[in-house]
C-alpha positions as a Markdown table, in Angstrom:
| # | Residue | x | y | z |
|---|---|---|---|---|
| 1 | Met | -2.0 | 15.0 | 14.5 |
| 2 | Gln | -3.4 | 11.7 | 13.2 |
| 3 | Asn | -1.6 | 8.4 | 12.9 |
| 4 | Val | -1.1 | 5.8 | 10.3 |
| 5 | Lys | 0.1 | 2.7 | 11.3 |
| 6 | Leu | 2.5 | 1.2 | 9.1 |
| 7 | Leu | 2.9 | -2.9 | 8.9 |
| 8 | Ile | 6.0 | -4.3 | 6.9 |
| 9 | Val | 6.6 | -7.9 | 6.9 |
| 10 | Asp | 9.3 | -9.9 | 4.9 |
| 11 | Ile | 8.2 | -12.2 | 2.3 |
| 12 | Glu | 10.7 | -14.7 | 3.1 |
| 13 | Leu | 9.0 | -15.0 | 7.0 |
| 14 | Gly | 4.9 | -15.9 | 5.4 |
| 15 | Leu | 7.2 | -18.2 | 3.3 |
| 16 | Lys | 8.7 | -19.8 | 6.4 |
| 17 | His | 5.3 | -19.7 | 8.4 |
| 18 | Arg | 3.1 | -21.0 | 5.3 |
| 19 | Glu | 1.5 | -23.7 | 7.1 |
| 20 | Tyr | 0.8 | -21.6 | 10.4 |
| 21 | Leu | -0.8 | -19.1 | 8.0 |
| 22 | Leu | -2.7 | -21.5 | 6.1 |
| 23 | Lys | -4.5 | -22.0 | 9.2 |
| 24 | His | -5.5 | -18.8 | 10.2 |
| 25 | Ile | -7.5 | -17.7 | 6.8 |
| 26 | Ser | -10.4 | -19.0 | 5.6 |
| 27 | Glu | -11.3 | -21.8 | 2.5 |
| 28 | Ala | -12.3 | -18.4 | 0.4 |
| 29 | Gln | -8.9 | -17.0 | 1.4 |
| 30 | Lys | -7.2 | -20.0 | 0.1 |
| 31 | Thr | -8.7 | -20.4 | -3.4 |
| 32 | Lys | -8.1 | -16.8 | -3.5 |
| 33 | Met | -4.5 | -17.8 | -2.7 |
| 34 | Asn | -4.3 | -20.4 | -5.3 |
| 35 | Ala | -5.5 | -19.1 | -8.2 |
| 36 | Tyr | -2.1 | -17.5 | -8.5 |
| 37 | Thr | 0.3 | -19.5 | -9.9 |
| 38 | Lys | 3.8 | -17.9 | -9.0 |
| 39 | Glu | 4.8 | -18.9 | -5.2 |
| 40 | Val | 5.6 | -15.4 | -4.2 |
| 41 | Asp | 1.9 | -14.6 | -5.5 |
| 42 | Gln | 1.1 | -16.9 | -3.5 |
| 43 | Ile | 2.7 | -15.9 | 0.2 |
| 44 | Arg | 1.8 | -12.2 | -0.6 |
| 45 | Ser | -1.9 | -13.0 | -1.2 |
| 46 | Leu | -1.5 | -15.8 | 2.0 |
| 47 | Leu | 0.1 | -12.9 | 3.9 |
| 48 | Ser | -2.6 | -9.9 | 3.1 |
| 49 | Ser | -5.0 | -12.6 | 3.7 |
| 50 | Tyr | -3.7 | -13.2 | 7.8 |
| 51 | Leu | -3.4 | -9.5 | 8.3 |
| 52 | Lys | -6.8 | -8.4 | 7.6 |
| 53 | Asn | -8.3 | -11.1 | 9.5 |
| 54 | Gln | -6.2 | -9.7 | 13.0 |
| 55 | Leu | -7.5 | -6.5 | 11.7 |
| 56 | Ser | -11.3 | -7.4 | 12.1 |
| 57 | Lys | -13.4 | -10.4 | 12.3 |
| 58 | Glu | -15.9 | -8.7 | 9.9 |
| 59 | Glu | -16.5 | -9.9 | 6.2 |
| 60 | Glu | -13.8 | -7.9 | 3.8 |
| 61 | Lys | -16.1 | -5.7 | 1.2 |
| 62 | Thr | -14.5 | -4.2 | -1.8 |
| 63 | Asn | -15.6 | -1.1 | -3.4 |
| 64 | Ala | -16.3 | -1.0 | -7.2 |
| 65 | Phe | -12.7 | -0.5 | -8.0 |
| 66 | Gly | -11.9 | -3.6 | -5.8 |
| 67 | Lys | -10.7 | -1.8 | -2.9 |
| 68 | Ser | -10.7 | -4.0 | 0.6 |
| 69 | Tyr | -12.8 | -2.3 | 3.6 |
| 70 | Phe | -14.3 | -3.3 | 6.5 |
| 71 | Glu | -17.9 | -1.7 | 7.2 |
| 72 | Asn | -17.1 | -1.0 | 10.7 |
| 73 | Gly | -13.0 | -1.7 | 11.4 |
| 74 | Pro | -10.5 | 1.1 | 10.6 |
| 75 | Cys | -9.2 | 2.1 | 7.3 |
| 76 | Phe | -6.4 | 0.4 | 5.7 |
| 77 | Asn | -4.4 | -0.3 | 2.6 |
| 78 | Ile | -1.8 | -2.9 | 1.3 |
| 79 | Ser | 0.5 | -2.9 | -1.5 |
| 80 | His | 3.9 | -5.2 | -1.9 |
| 81 | Ser | 6.8 | -5.0 | -4.2 |
| 82 | Gly | 10.4 | -7.1 | -4.1 |
| 83 | Gln | 10.7 | -8.6 | -0.7 |
| 84 | Tyr | 8.1 | -6.5 | 1.5 |
| 85 | Leu | 4.2 | -6.2 | 2.2 |
| 86 | Val | 3.4 | -3.3 | 3.9 |
| 87 | Met | -0.2 | -2.2 | 5.1 |
| 88 | Ala | -1.5 | 1.1 | 6.2 |
| 89 | Ile | -3.8 | 1.3 | 8.9 |
| 90 | Ala | -5.9 | 4.7 | 9.3 |
| 91 | Asp | -9.2 | 6.1 | 10.7 |
| 92 | Asn | -9.5 | 7.7 | 7.5 |
| 93 | Glu | -9.2 | 6.9 | 4.3 |
| 94 | Val | -5.6 | 5.9 | 3.1 |
| 95 | Gly | -4.1 | 4.6 | 0.7 |
| 96 | Ile | 0.1 | 2.9 | 0.8 |
| 97 | Asp | 2.4 | 1.8 | -2.4 |
| 98 | Ile | 6.0 | 0.7 | -2.6 |
| 99 | Glu | 8.0 | 0.1 | -5.2 |
| 100 | Glu | 11.5 | -1.4 | -5.3 |
| 101 | Asn | 13.9 | 1.2 | -6.6 |
| 102 | Asn | 15.3 | -1.3 | -9.6 |
| 103 | Glu | 16.3 | 0.3 | -12.8 |
| 104 | Arg | 14.2 | -0.4 | -15.7 |
| 105 | Asp | 13.2 | 1.0 | -19.0 |
| 106 | Met | 11.3 | 3.9 | -18.5 |
| 107 | Ser | 10.7 | 5.4 | -21.7 |
| 108 | Ser | 7.0 | 4.1 | -21.8 |
| 109 | Leu | 6.0 | 5.3 | -18.7 |
| 110 | Ile | 7.1 | 8.4 | -17.7 |
| 111 | Lys | 4.0 | 9.6 | -20.3 |
| 112 | Ile | 1.8 | 9.6 | -17.0 |
| 113 | Phe | 3.8 | 12.9 | -15.5 |
| 114 | Asn | 3.0 | 16.3 | -16.2 |
| 115 | Glu | 5.6 | 18.3 | -17.4 |
| 116 | Thr | 6.6 | 20.2 | -14.0 |
| 117 | Glu | 7.2 | 16.2 | -12.5 |
| 118 | Thr | 9.2 | 15.3 | -15.6 |
| 119 | Lys | 11.5 | 18.1 | -15.3 |
| 120 | Leu | 12.5 | 16.1 | -11.7 |
| 121 | Leu | 13.0 | 12.6 | -13.2 |
| 122 | Lys | 16.8 | 12.5 | -12.8 |
| 123 | Ser | 17.1 | 8.9 | -11.7 |
| 124 | His | 15.0 | 5.5 | -11.6 |
| 125 | Ala | 14.3 | 6.5 | -7.4 |
| 126 | Asp | 13.1 | 9.7 | -8.6 |
| 127 | Phe | 10.5 | 7.8 | -11.0 |
| 128 | Tyr | 9.6 | 5.3 | -7.9 |
| 129 | Tyr | 8.9 | 8.5 | -5.6 |
| 130 | Leu | 6.2 | 10.0 | -8.1 |
| 131 | Trp | 5.1 | 7.0 | -9.0 |
| 132 | Cys | 4.3 | 5.6 | -5.5 |
| 133 | Ala | 2.5 | 9.6 | -4.7 |
| 134 | Lys | 0.5 | 9.0 | -7.4 |
| 135 | Glu | -1.0 | 5.4 | -7.0 |
| 136 | Ser | -1.0 | 5.8 | -3.2 |
| 137 | Leu | -3.4 | 8.7 | -4.0 |
| 138 | Ile | -5.3 | 6.4 | -6.3 |
| 139 | Lys | -5.6 | 3.6 | -3.6 |
| 140 | Cys | -6.5 | 6.3 | -0.9 |
| 141 | Val | -9.2 | 7.3 | -3.3 |
| 142 | Gly | -10.5 | 4.1 | -4.7 |
| 143 | Gly | -9.9 | 4.5 | -7.8 |
| 144 | Ser | -8.7 | 3.3 | -11.2 |
| 145 | Ile | -5.4 | 2.7 | -11.9 |
| 146 | Asn | -6.6 | 3.7 | -15.3 |
| 147 | Arg | -6.9 | 7.5 | -13.7 |
| 148 | Ile | -3.1 | 7.9 | -12.6 |
| 149 | Lys | -2.1 | 10.1 | -15.3 |
| 150 | Glu | -4.5 | 13.0 | -13.9 |
| 151 | Val | -4.0 | 12.7 | -9.8 |
| 152 | Pro | -0.7 | 14.8 | -8.8 |
| 153 | Ser | 2.2 | 13.4 | -7.5 |
| 154 | Leu | 3.6 | 16.4 | -5.9 |
| 155 | Pro | 3.8 | 17.5 | -3.4 |
| 156 | Leu | 5.9 | 14.3 | -2.4 |
| 157 | Asn | 5.3 | 15.2 | 1.5 |
| 158 | Gly | 2.4 | 17.4 | 2.8 |
| 159 | Leu | -0.6 | 18.4 | 1.3 |
| 160 | Lys | -2.0 | 17.5 | -2.0 |
| 161 | Thr | -6.2 | 18.7 | -3.4 |
| 162 | Tyr | -7.6 | 16.6 | -5.6 |
| 163 | Lys | -11.1 | 17.2 | -6.8 |
| 164 | Gly | -11.9 | 19.0 | -4.6 |
| 165 | Val | -10.7 | 17.3 | -1.7 |
| 166 | Asp | -7.4 | 17.5 | 0.8 |
| 167 | Tyr | -5.2 | 14.8 | 1.0 |
| 168 | Gln | -1.6 | 14.7 | 3.0 |
| 169 | Cys | 1.1 | 12.6 | 1.6 |
| 170 | Arg | 4.2 | 11.1 | 3.6 |
| 171 | Ser | 7.2 | 9.2 | 1.0 |
| 172 | Phe | 10.0 | 7.7 | 1.9 |
| 173 | Met | 12.8 | 5.0 | 1.1 |
| 174 | Tyr | 13.1 | 2.0 | 3.2 |
| 175 | Gly | 16.0 | -0.3 | 2.1 |
| 176 | Lys | 16.2 | -0.1 | -1.4 |
| 177 | His | 12.1 | 0.1 | -1.7 |
| 178 | Ile | 10.0 | 3.8 | -1.6 |
| 179 | Ile | 7.2 | 4.5 | 0.0 |
| 180 | Ser | 4.3 | 6.7 | -0.2 |
| 181 | Ile | 1.4 | 7.0 | 2.1 |
| 182 | Thr | -1.2 | 9.6 | 1.2 |
| 183 | Leu | -4.6 | 10.1 | 4.3 |
| 184 | Lys | -7.7 | 12.1 | 3.3 |
| 185 | Gly | -7.8 | 15.2 | 5.1 |
| 186 | Leu | -6.0 | 18.1 | 6.0 |
| 187 | Gln | -4.3 | 17.8 | 8.9 |
| 188 | Pro | -0.7 | 16.5 | 9.0 |
| 189 | Phe | -0.3 | 12.4 | 10.0 |
| 190 | Glu | 2.8 | 10.8 | 12.1 |
| 191 | Ile | 4.1 | 7.0 | 10.5 |
| 192 | Lys | 3.9 | 4.7 | 13.4 |
| 193 | Thr | 6.0 | 1.9 | 11.8 |
| 194 | Glu | 6.2 | -1.6 | 13.1 |
| 195 | Val | 8.0 | -4.4 | 11.5 |
| 196 | Ile | 6.5 | -8.3 | 12.2 |
| 197 | Asp | 9.2 | -10.4 | 12.5 |
| 198 | Lys | 7.1 | -13.6 | 14.5 |
| 199 | Phe | 4.1 | -15.1 | 14.0 |
| 200 | Pro | 1.6 | -15.0 | 15.5 |
| 201 | Phe | 0.9 | -11.1 | 15.1 |
| 202 | Val | -1.6 | -9.0 | 16.7 |
| 203 | Ile | -2.2 | -5.6 | 15.0 |
| 204 | Arg | -2.6 | -3.2 | 17.6 |
| 205 | Phe | -3.7 | 0.3 | 16.3 |
| 206 | Lys | -5.1 | 2.3 | 18.8 |
């Protein structure tokens, strides 16, 4: 059984401890944060930078699609929606997506689903479950969001194969939010969740 560490932090906590967090990110990370005009996006960027700095002291790199990684560190992925930012950490390539279960016009968005998936759309929650499963797989692969239509969302929990490679997917509800985690490999994984409720915070993966 593989393990995936899931970190969950409330955006409000980042806002409350903004000055502390700013002291623990680089000037380049501050510049990236300040490029956002909305405060909520700045806090999300600030929290992302802080967590990555706690995970590894290496220089962060990005692949051709903008996915962040460390040359020698564990694999990780970050997502945010609504009041939460989440980070998944694993030994193998991992992707995570979180979406707040809000009502919205989905008429233009359901085109990303195939016939089997569309038949399952009975509620907004169904939509977000399928969306998150697709998105987490894309982020695990490290591909572009433009390919979301071609990747499978089903099964929501279990083994799926994409372009000849096997992945395990887990999807679940957290409060008003839906979270999907996809991990590369055949072996199922266990999620070890930790809610961040104070700073400083030390990431313990192993």
